[in-house]
KOLLUM-609504 format. One line per 4 residues: number of its first residue (from 1); for each residue x, y, z of N, C-alpha, C, O, CB. Coordinates in Angstrom, 1 decimal. Glycine has a CB too. Layout:
N
NUM = X Y Z X Y Z X Y Z X Y Z X Y Z; ...
***
This chain:
182
1 = 151.4 79.3 40.8 150.4 80.3 40.4 149.2 79.6 39.8 148.4 80.2 39.1 151.0 81.2 39.4; 149.1 78.3 40.0 148.0 77.5 39.4 147.3 76.8 40.5 147.9 76.4 41.5 148.4 76.5 38.3; 146.0 76.6 40.4 145.3 75.8 41.4 145.4 74.3 41.1 146.1 73.9 40.3 143.8 76.3 41.5; 144.6 73.5 41.9 144.7 72.1 41.7 144.3 71.6 40.3 144.8 70.6 39.9 143.8 71.4 42.7
5 = 143.5 72.4 39.6 143.1 72.0 38.2 144.1 72.5 37.2 143.9 72.3 36.0 141.7 72.5 37.9; 145.2 73.1 37.7 146.2 73.6 36.7 145.8 75.0 36.2 146.5 75.6 35.3 146.3 72.7 35.6; 144.7 75.6 36.7 144.3 76.9 36.2 145.0 78.0 37.0 145.2 77.8 38.2 142.8 77.1 36.3; 145.4 79.1 36.4 146.1 80.2 37.1 145.1 80.8 38.1 143.9 80.8 37.9 146.6 81.3 36.2
9 = 145.6 81.3 39.2 144.7 82.0 40.2 145.1 83.5 40.3 146.3 83.8 40.2 144.8 81.3 41.6; 144.1 84.3 40.5 144.4 85.7 40.6 143.7 86.2 41.9 142.9 85.5 42.5 143.9 86.5 39.4; 144.1 87.4 42.3 143.3 88.1 43.3 143.4 89.6 43.0 144.2 90.1 42.2 143.9 87.9 44.8; 142.5 90.3 43.5 142.5 91.8 43.3 142.9 92.4 44.6 142.6 92.0 45.7 141.0 92.3 43.0
13 = 143.8 93.4 44.5 144.3 94.1 45.7 144.4 95.6 45.4 144.2 96.0 44.3 145.7 93.6 46.0; 144.5 96.3 46.5 144.6 97.8 46.4 145.9 98.2 45.7 146.8 97.5 45.6 144.6 98.4 47.8; 145.8 99.4 45.1 146.9 100.1 44.5 148.0 100.4 45.5 147.7 100.9 46.5 146.4 101.3 43.7; 149.2 100.1 45.1 150.4 100.4 45.9 151.3 101.3 45.0 151.2 101.3 43.8 151.2 99.1 46.4
17 = 152.2 102.1 45.7 153.1 103.0 44.9 153.9 102.2 43.8 154.1 102.8 42.8 154.1 103.7 45.8; 154.3 101.0 44.1 155.1 100.3 43.1 154.2 99.9 41.8 154.8 99.4 40.8 155.6 99.0 43.7; 152.9 100.1 41.9 152.1 99.9 40.7 152.1 101.0 39.7 151.4 100.9 38.7 150.7 99.6 41.2; 152.8 102.1 40.0 152.8 103.2 39.1 153.3 102.9 37.7 152.7 103.4 36.7 153.7 104.4 39.7
21 = 154.3 102.0 37.6 154.8 101.6 36.3 153.7 100.8 35.5 153.5 101.0 34.3 156.1 100.8 36.4; 153.0 99.9 36.2 152.0 99.1 35.5 150.9 100.0 35.1 150.4 99.9 33.9 151.4 98.0 36.5; 150.5 101.0 35.9 149.4 101.9 35.5 149.9 102.8 34.3 149.1 103.1 33.4 149.0 102.8 36.7; 151.2 103.2 34.3 151.7 104.0 33.2 151.7 103.1 31.9 151.3 103.7 30.9 153.2 104.4 33.5
25 = 152.0 101.9 32.0 152.0 101.0 30.8 150.5 100.9 30.3 150.3 101.0 29.1 152.5 99.6 31.2; 149.6 100.7 31.2 148.2 100.6 30.9 147.7 101.9 30.2 147.0 101.8 29.2 147.3 100.2 32.1; 148.0 103.0 30.8 147.4 104.3 30.3 148.1 104.7 29.0 147.5 105.5 28.3 147.6 105.4 31.4; 149.3 104.2 28.7 150.0 104.6 27.5 150.2 103.5 26.5 151.0 103.6 25.6 151.3 105.2 27.9
29 = 149.5 102.4 26.7 149.6 101.2 25.8 149.0 101.6 24.5 147.8 101.9 24.3 148.9 100.0 26.4; 149.9 101.6 23.4 149.4 102.0 22.1 148.3 101.1 21.6 147.4 101.5 20.8 150.6 101.9 21.1; 148.3 99.8 22.0 147.2 98.9 21.5 145.9 99.3 22.1 144.8 98.9 21.5 147.5 97.5 21.9; 145.9 99.9 23.3 144.6 100.3 23.9 144.3 101.7 23.8 143.3 102.2 24.4 144.7 99.9 25.4
33 = 145.1 102.5 23.1 144.8 104.0 23.0 143.5 104.3 22.5 142.9 105.3 22.9 145.9 104.6 22.2; 143.0 103.5 21.5 141.7 103.8 21.0 140.5 103.5 21.9 139.4 104.0 21.7 141.5 103.0 19.7; 140.8 102.7 23.0 139.7 102.4 23.9 139.7 103.3 25.2 138.8 103.1 26.0 139.9 100.9 24.3; 140.7 104.1 25.3 140.8 105.0 26.4 140.3 106.4 26.1 140.2 106.8 24.9 142.3 105.1 26.9
37 = 139.9 107.1 27.1 139.4 108.5 26.9 140.4 109.5 27.2 140.2 110.7 27.1 138.2 108.7 27.9; 141.7 109.1 27.4 142.7 110.1 27.7 143.1 110.8 26.4 143.0 110.2 25.3 144.0 109.4 28.3; 143.5 112.0 26.5 143.9 112.8 25.3 145.3 113.1 25.3 145.9 113.6 24.2 143.1 114.1 25.2; 146.0 112.8 26.4 147.5 113.1 26.4 148.1 112.0 27.3 147.4 111.5 28.2 147.8 114.5 27.0
41 = 149.3 111.6 27.0 150.0 110.6 27.8 150.1 111.0 29.3 150.3 112.2 29.6 151.4 110.3 27.3; 150.0 110.1 30.2 150.2 110.3 31.6 151.6 109.9 32.0 152.1 108.9 31.6 149.1 109.6 32.5; 152.2 110.7 32.9 153.6 110.5 33.3 153.6 109.5 34.5 152.6 109.3 35.2 154.3 111.8 33.7; 154.7 108.8 34.6 154.9 107.9 35.8 154.8 108.7 37.1 154.2 108.2 38.1 156.3 107.2 35.7
45 = 155.3 109.9 37.1 155.3 110.7 38.3 153.8 111.0 38.7 153.4 110.9 39.9 156.0 112.1 38.1; 153.0 111.4 37.7 151.6 111.7 38.0 150.9 110.4 38.5 150.0 110.5 39.4 150.9 112.2 36.7; 151.2 109.2 38.0 150.6 108.0 38.4 151.1 107.6 39.8 150.4 107.0 40.6 150.8 106.9 37.4; 152.3 107.9 40.1 152.9 107.7 41.4 152.1 108.5 42.4 151.8 108.1 43.5 154.4 107.9 41.5
49 = 151.9 109.8 42.1 151.2 110.7 43.0 149.8 110.1 43.2 149.3 110.2 44.4 151.1 112.1 42.4; 149.1 109.6 42.2 147.8 109.0 42.3 147.9 107.8 43.3 147.0 107.7 44.2 147.3 108.5 40.9; 148.9 107.0 43.1 149.0 105.8 44.0 149.2 106.2 45.4 148.7 105.6 46.4 150.1 104.9 43.5; 150.0 107.2 45.7 150.3 107.7 47.0 149.1 108.4 47.7 149.0 108.4 48.9 151.5 108.7 47.0
53 = 148.2 108.9 46.9 147.1 109.6 47.5 145.8 108.9 47.2 144.7 109.5 47.3 147.0 111.1 46.9; 145.9 107.6 46.9 144.7 106.8 46.5 143.7 106.8 47.6 144.0 106.6 48.8 145.1 105.3 46.3; 142.4 107.1 47.3 141.3 107.2 48.2 140.6 105.8 48.1 140.0 105.5 47.1 140.3 108.3 47.9; 140.7 105.0 49.2 140.2 103.7 49.2 138.7 103.6 49.5 138.1 102.5 49.5 140.9 102.9 50.3
57 = 138.0 104.7 49.6 136.6 104.7 49.7 136.0 105.0 48.3 135.9 106.1 47.9 136.1 105.8 50.8; 135.5 103.9 47.7 135.1 104.1 46.3 133.8 105.0 46.2 133.6 105.6 45.1 134.8 102.8 45.7; 133.0 105.1 47.2 131.8 105.9 47.1 132.1 107.4 47.2 131.5 108.2 46.6 130.8 105.5 48.2; 133.1 107.7 48.0 133.6 109.1 48.1 134.4 109.5 46.9 134.2 110.6 46.4 134.4 109.3 49.4
61 = 135.3 108.6 46.5 136.1 108.9 45.3 135.4 108.8 44.0 135.8 109.4 43.0 137.3 108.0 45.3; 134.3 108.0 43.9 133.6 107.8 42.7 134.2 106.8 41.8 133.8 106.6 40.6 133.5 109.1 42.0; 135.3 106.1 42.3 136.0 105.1 41.5 136.7 104.1 42.4 136.9 104.4 43.6 137.0 105.8 40.5; 137.0 103.0 41.9 137.8 101.9 42.6 138.7 101.3 41.6 138.3 100.8 40.6 136.9 100.9 43.3
65 = 140.0 101.4 41.8 141.0 100.8 41.0 141.7 99.7 41.8 142.1 99.9 42.9 142.1 101.9 40.4; 141.7 98.5 41.2 142.3 97.4 41.8 143.4 96.7 40.9 143.2 96.8 39.7 141.3 96.3 42.3; 144.4 96.2 41.5 145.5 95.5 40.7 145.1 94.0 40.7 144.8 93.4 41.7 146.9 95.8 41.4; 145.3 93.5 39.5 145.1 92.1 39.2 146.5 91.4 39.5 147.4 91.7 38.8 144.5 91.7 37.8
69 = 146.5 90.5 40.4 147.8 89.9 40.8 147.7 88.4 40.8 146.7 87.8 41.2 148.2 90.4 42.2; 148.7 87.7 40.2 148.8 86.3 40.2 149.1 85.9 41.7 149.9 86.6 42.3 149.9 85.7 39.2; 148.6 84.7 42.1 148.9 84.3 43.5 149.4 82.9 43.5 149.2 82.1 42.5 147.6 84.3 44.4; 150.2 82.6 44.5 150.7 81.2 44.7 149.6 80.3 45.1 148.7 80.7 45.8 151.9 81.2 45.7
73 = 149.7 79.0 44.7 148.7 78.1 45.1 148.8 77.7 46.6 147.8 77.1 47.1 148.8 76.8 44.3; 149.9 78.0 47.3 150.0 77.6 48.7 149.5 78.6 49.6 149.7 78.5 50.8 151.5 77.3 48.9; 148.9 79.7 49.1 148.3 80.6 50.1 148.1 82.0 49.4 148.6 82.3 48.3 149.1 80.8 51.3; 147.4 82.9 50.2 147.1 84.2 49.7 148.0 85.3 50.3 147.6 86.4 50.2 145.6 84.5 49.9
77 = 149.0 84.9 51.0 149.7 85.9 51.8 150.9 86.5 51.1 151.3 87.6 51.5 150.2 85.2 53.1; 151.6 85.8 50.2 152.7 86.4 49.5 152.3 87.3 48.4 151.1 87.3 48.0 153.6 85.3 49.0; 153.2 88.1 48.0 152.9 89.0 46.8 153.2 88.3 45.5 154.2 87.6 45.4 153.8 90.3 46.9; 152.3 88.4 44.6 152.5 87.8 43.3 152.8 88.9 42.3 153.0 90.0 42.6 151.2 87.0 42.9
81 = 152.8 88.5 41.0 153.1 89.4 39.9 151.9 90.1 39.6 150.8 89.6 39.3 153.7 88.6 38.7; 152.0 91.5 39.5 150.9 92.3 39.0 150.8 92.2 37.5 151.7 92.4 36.8 151.1 93.8 39.4; 149.6 91.7 37.0 149.4 91.4 35.6 148.3 92.3 35.0 148.1 92.1 33.8 149.1 90.0 35.4; 147.6 93.1 35.7 146.6 93.9 35.1 145.9 94.8 36.1 146.3 94.9 37.3 145.5 93.0 34.5
85 = 144.9 95.5 35.6 144.1 96.5 36.4 142.7 96.4 36.1 142.3 96.2 34.9 144.7 98.0 36.1; 141.8 96.5 37.1 140.4 96.6 36.9 139.9 97.8 37.6 140.4 98.2 38.6 139.6 95.3 37.4; 138.9 98.5 37.0 138.4 99.7 37.5 136.8 99.6 37.6 136.2 99.0 36.8 138.8 100.9 36.7; 136.3 100.3 38.6 134.9 100.7 38.7 135.0 102.2 38.7 135.7 102.8 39.5 134.1 100.1 39.9
89 = 134.3 102.9 37.8 134.3 104.3 37.7 132.9 104.9 37.5 132.0 104.1 37.2 135.2 104.8 36.6; 132.8 106.2 37.7 131.4 106.8 37.7 130.5 106.0 38.6 129.4 105.8 38.3 130.9 106.9 36.3; 131.0 105.7 39.8 130.2 105.0 40.8 129.1 105.9 41.3 129.4 107.0 41.7 131.0 104.5 42.0; 127.8 105.5 41.2 126.7 106.3 41.7 126.2 105.7 43.0 125.8 104.6 43.1 125.6 106.2 40.6
93 = 126.3 106.6 44.0 125.9 106.2 45.3 124.3 106.1 45.3 123.8 105.2 46.0 126.3 107.2 46.4; 123.7 107.0 44.6 122.2 107.0 44.5 121.7 105.8 43.8 120.8 105.1 44.3 121.8 108.3 43.8; 122.2 105.5 42.7 121.7 104.4 41.8 122.4 103.0 42.1 121.9 102.0 41.7 121.8 104.7 40.4; 123.5 103.0 42.8 124.3 101.8 43.1 124.7 101.1 41.8 124.5 99.9 41.6 123.5 100.9 44.0
97 = 125.3 101.9 40.9 125.8 101.5 39.6 127.2 102.0 39.4 127.7 102.9 40.1 124.8 101.9 38.5; 127.9 101.4 38.4 129.2 101.8 38.1 129.5 101.3 36.7 128.9 100.3 36.2 130.3 101.3 39.1; 130.5 101.9 36.1 131.0 101.4 34.8 132.3 100.7 35.1 133.0 100.9 36.1 131.3 102.6 33.8; 132.6 99.7 34.2 133.8 98.9 34.5 134.9 99.1 33.4 134.6 99.5 32.3 133.4 97.4 34.5
101 = 136.1 98.9 33.8 137.2 98.9 32.9 138.2 97.8 33.3 138.3 97.4 34.4 138.0 100.3 33.0; 138.9 97.3 32.3 139.8 96.2 32.5 141.0 96.3 31.6 140.9 96.7 30.4 139.1 94.8 32.3; 142.2 96.0 32.1 143.4 96.0 31.4 144.3 94.8 31.8 144.5 94.7 33.0 144.2 97.4 31.5; 144.7 94.0 30.9 145.6 92.9 31.2 146.9 93.2 30.4 146.9 93.5 29.2 145.0 91.5 30.8
105 = 148.0 93.0 31.1 149.3 93.3 30.4 149.4 92.4 29.2 149.0 91.2 29.2 150.5 93.0 31.4; 150.0 92.9 28.1 150.1 92.2 26.9 150.7 90.7 27.0 150.2 89.8 26.4 151.0 92.9 25.9; 151.6 90.5 27.8 152.3 89.2 28.0 151.3 88.2 28.7 151.6 87.0 28.7 153.6 89.3 28.7; 150.3 88.7 29.3 149.3 87.8 30.0 148.0 87.6 29.3 147.1 86.9 29.7 149.1 88.3 31.4
109 = 147.8 88.3 28.2 146.6 88.2 27.4 146.4 86.8 26.8 147.4 86.2 26.5 146.5 89.3 26.3; 145.1 86.4 26.6 144.8 85.2 26.0 145.0 84.0 26.9 145.0 82.8 26.4 145.7 85.0 24.8; 145.1 84.2 28.2 145.3 83.1 29.1 144.1 82.9 30.1 144.1 82.1 31.0 146.5 83.3 29.9; 143.0 83.7 29.9 141.8 83.6 30.7 141.9 84.5 31.9 141.0 84.5 32.8 141.7 82.2 31.2
113 = 143.0 85.3 32.1 143.2 86.2 33.2 142.1 87.3 33.2 141.5 87.6 34.3 144.6 86.9 33.2; 141.7 87.8 32.0 140.7 88.8 32.0 139.3 88.3 32.5 138.7 89.0 33.2 140.5 89.3 30.5; 139.0 87.1 32.1 137.7 86.5 32.6 137.7 86.4 34.1 136.7 86.7 34.8 137.5 85.2 31.9; 138.8 85.9 34.7 138.9 85.7 36.1 138.9 87.1 36.8 138.2 87.2 37.9 140.2 85.0 36.5
117 = 139.6 88.0 36.3 139.6 89.4 36.9 138.2 90.0 36.8 137.8 90.6 37.8 140.6 90.3 36.2; 137.5 89.9 35.7 136.2 90.4 35.6 135.2 89.8 36.6 134.4 90.4 37.2 135.6 90.3 34.2; 135.3 88.5 36.7 134.5 87.7 37.7 134.8 88.2 39.1 133.8 88.5 39.9 134.8 86.2 37.6; 136.0 88.4 39.5 136.4 88.9 40.8 135.9 90.3 41.0 135.4 90.6 42.1 137.9 88.8 41.0
121 = 136.0 91.1 40.0 135.5 92.5 40.1 134.0 92.5 40.3 133.5 93.3 41.1 135.9 93.3 38.9; 133.3 91.7 39.6 131.8 91.6 39.7 131.5 91.2 41.2 130.5 91.7 41.8 131.2 90.6 38.7; 132.2 90.2 41.7 131.9 89.7 43.1 132.2 90.9 44.1 131.4 91.0 45.0 132.8 88.5 43.4; 133.2 91.6 43.9 133.5 92.8 44.8 132.4 93.8 44.7 131.9 94.3 45.7 134.9 93.4 44.4
125 = 132.0 94.1 43.4 131.0 95.2 43.2 129.6 94.8 43.8 129.0 95.6 44.5 130.8 95.5 41.8; 129.2 93.6 43.5 127.8 93.2 44.0 127.9 92.7 45.4 126.9 92.8 46.1 127.3 92.1 43.1; 129.0 92.1 45.9 129.1 91.6 47.2 129.4 92.7 48.2 128.5 93.3 48.8 130.2 90.6 47.3; 130.7 93.0 48.4 131.1 94.0 49.4 130.5 95.4 49.2 130.2 96.0 50.2 132.6 94.0 49.4
129 = 130.5 95.8 48.0 130.0 97.2 47.7 128.5 97.3 47.6 128.0 98.4 47.8 130.6 97.7 46.5; 127.8 96.3 47.4 126.3 96.3 47.3 125.8 97.0 46.1 124.7 97.5 46.1 125.8 97.0 48.5; 126.6 97.1 45.0 126.1 97.7 43.8 125.0 96.8 43.2 125.0 95.6 43.4 127.2 97.9 42.8; 124.1 97.4 42.4 123.0 96.7 41.8 123.1 96.4 40.3 122.5 95.6 39.7 121.7 97.4 42.0
133 = 124.0 97.2 39.6 124.2 97.0 38.2 125.5 97.6 37.8 126.0 98.6 38.3 123.1 97.6 37.4; 126.2 96.9 36.8 127.4 97.4 36.2 127.2 97.5 34.7 126.5 96.8 34.1 128.6 96.4 36.5; 128.0 98.5 34.2 127.9 98.7 32.7 129.3 98.6 32.2 130.3 98.8 32.9 127.3 100.0 32.4; 129.4 98.4 30.9 130.7 98.4 30.2 130.5 99.0 28.8 129.5 98.8 28.2 131.3 96.9 30.1
137 = 131.5 99.7 28.4 131.5 100.3 27.0 132.7 99.7 26.3 133.9 99.9 26.7 131.6 101.9 27.0; 132.5 99.1 25.2 133.5 98.3 24.5 133.5 98.8 23.0 132.4 98.7 22.4 133.3 96.8 24.6; 134.6 99.2 22.5 134.7 99.5 21.1 134.5 98.3 20.2 134.9 97.2 20.5 136.1 100.1 20.8; 133.7 98.6 19.1 133.4 97.5 18.1 134.7 96.9 17.5 134.7 95.8 17.0 132.5 98.0 17.0
141 = 135.8 97.6 17.6 137.1 97.1 17.1 137.9 96.4 18.1 139.1 96.2 17.9 137.9 98.3 16.5; 137.3 96.0 19.2 138.0 95.3 20.3 137.3 93.9 20.5 136.6 93.7 21.5 138.0 96.1 21.6; 137.6 93.0 19.6 136.9 91.7 19.6 137.2 90.9 20.9 136.3 90.2 21.4 137.3 90.9 18.4; 138.4 91.0 21.5 138.7 90.3 22.7 137.8 90.7 23.8 137.3 89.9 24.6 140.2 90.5 23.1
145 = 137.6 92.0 24.0 136.7 92.5 25.1 135.2 92.3 24.8 134.5 92.0 25.7 136.9 94.0 25.3; 134.9 92.3 23.5 133.5 91.9 23.2 133.2 90.5 23.6 132.2 90.2 24.1 133.2 92.1 21.6; 134.1 89.6 23.3 134.0 88.2 23.7 134.0 88.0 25.2 133.2 87.2 25.8 135.1 87.3 23.1; 134.8 88.8 25.9 134.9 88.7 27.3 133.6 89.0 28.0 133.1 88.2 28.8 136.0 89.7 27.8
149 = 133.0 90.2 27.6 131.8 90.6 28.3 130.6 89.7 27.9 129.8 89.3 28.7 131.4 92.0 28.0; 130.5 89.3 26.6 129.4 88.5 26.2 129.6 87.1 26.8 128.6 86.5 27.2 129.4 88.3 24.6; 130.8 86.6 26.8 131.0 85.2 27.4 130.8 85.2 28.9 130.5 84.1 29.5 132.4 84.8 27.1; 130.9 86.3 29.6 130.7 86.4 31.0 129.2 86.6 31.4 128.8 86.8 32.5 131.5 87.5 31.6
153 = 128.3 86.6 30.3 126.9 86.7 30.6 126.3 88.2 30.7 125.2 88.3 31.1 126.6 86.0 31.8; 127.1 89.1 30.3 126.7 90.5 30.3 125.7 90.7 29.1 125.9 90.1 28.0 127.9 91.5 30.2; 124.6 91.5 29.3 123.7 91.7 28.3 124.1 92.9 27.4 124.3 94.0 27.9 122.3 92.0 28.9; 124.2 92.6 26.1 124.4 93.7 25.1 123.2 94.5 25.0 122.1 94.0 24.7 124.9 93.1 23.7
157 = 123.3 95.8 25.3 122.0 96.6 25.3 122.0 97.7 24.3 121.2 98.6 24.4 121.8 97.1 26.7; 123.0 97.7 23.4 123.0 98.8 22.4 124.3 99.1 21.9 125.3 98.8 22.5 122.3 100.0 22.9; 124.3 99.8 20.8 125.6 100.3 20.1 125.4 101.8 19.8 124.4 102.2 19.3 125.9 99.5 18.9; 126.4 102.5 20.2 126.5 103.9 19.9 127.4 104.0 18.6 128.6 103.9 18.6 127.2 104.8 21.0
161 = 126.7 104.2 17.4 127.5 104.2 16.2 128.5 105.3 16.0 128.2 106.4 16.4 126.5 104.2 15.0; 129.6 105.0 15.5 130.7 106.0 15.3 130.9 106.9 16.5 131.1 108.1 16.3 130.3 106.8 14.1; 130.9 106.3 17.7 131.0 107.1 18.9 132.4 107.6 19.2 132.5 108.7 19.7 130.5 106.3 20.1; 133.4 106.8 18.9 134.7 107.1 19.3 135.6 107.4 18.1 135.4 106.8 17.0 135.3 106.0 20.1
165 = 136.4 108.4 18.2 137.4 108.7 17.2 138.6 107.8 17.4 139.1 107.7 18.6 137.8 110.2 17.2; 139.1 107.2 16.4 140.3 106.3 16.5 141.6 107.1 16.3 141.5 108.2 15.8 140.2 105.1 15.5; 142.7 106.6 16.7 144.0 107.3 16.5 144.3 107.5 15.0 145.0 108.5 14.7 145.1 106.4 17.1; 143.7 106.7 14.1 143.9 106.8 12.7 143.0 107.9 12.1 143.1 108.2 10.9 143.8 105.5 12.0
169 = 142.1 108.5 12.9 141.2 109.5 12.4 139.9 109.0 12.0 139.0 109.8 11.6 141.9 110.2 11.3; 139.7 107.7 12.0 138.4 107.1 11.7 137.4 107.1 12.8 137.7 107.8 13.9 138.6 105.6 11.2; 136.3 106.5 12.7 135.3 106.4 13.7 135.0 104.9 14.1 135.2 104.1 13.2 134.0 107.1 13.3; 134.6 104.7 15.3 134.3 103.3 15.8 133.1 103.4 16.7 132.9 104.3 17.5 135.5 102.8 16.5
173 = 132.2 102.4 16.5 131.1 102.3 17.4 131.4 101.8 18.7 132.5 101.1 18.9 130.0 101.4 16.7; 130.6 102.0 19.7 130.8 101.5 21.1 129.6 100.7 21.5 128.5 101.2 21.4 131.1 102.7 22.1; 129.9 99.4 21.9 128.9 98.5 22.3 128.7 98.7 23.8 129.7 98.8 24.5 129.2 97.0 22.0; 127.5 98.8 24.3 127.2 98.9 25.7 126.7 97.6 26.3 125.8 96.9 25.7 126.2 100.0 26.0
177 = 127.3 97.2 27.4 126.8 95.9 28.1 126.4 96.3 29.5 126.8 97.3 30.0 128.0 94.9 28.2; 125.5 95.5 30.0 125.0 95.7 31.4 124.9 94.3 32.1 124.6 93.3 31.5 123.6 96.4 31.5; 125.2 94.3 33.4 125.0 93.2 34.2 124.3 93.6 35.5 124.8 94.4 36.2 126.4 92.5 34.5; 123.2 93.0 35.8 122.4 93.3 37.0 122.8 92.3 38.1 123.1 91.2 37.8 120.9 93.2 36.7
181 = 122.8 92.8 39.3 123.1 91.9 40.4 122.0 90.8 40.5 120.9 91.1 40.2 123.1 92.8 41.8; 122.4 89.7 41.0 121.5 88.6 41.1 120.4 88.9 42.2 119.5 88.0 42.4 122.2 87.3 41.5
***
């Protein structure tokens, strides 16, 4: 699962029915609950239905969800371990823009997987999809994601003060980032 330099390698792939458990973990991860817009837990059954009816046309669906998968160094053909999820959502066909989301499984955090996954998602968005700009909304209380987007060269373009309600009943600002296509 490492390349010649010893760095792990990832790829992004389409959602499969067996990814329902990973999606359930992501949607119901208590550490990420303050960063999500959901108001009630999602069931595995509901996420399995989503995977089974997944619309692979992101412009028609208005979103693209991809699984972050570790790959073997000897090729891209075998299945690797699913370690995270990346999303493009609120995709605008008119403006060629989208918002991004990223989730890395807790046991894989802190290993650079998020940066690689974000880079791969940007290449997909600007390359194959032809998008012209991406945005991200990151809670001020999420230092790892703030470092991720800033370190990847995204421009911080403002903060929405006290925008999100936290699970503890407090308020948290949301930092907005943007990245324009080259």
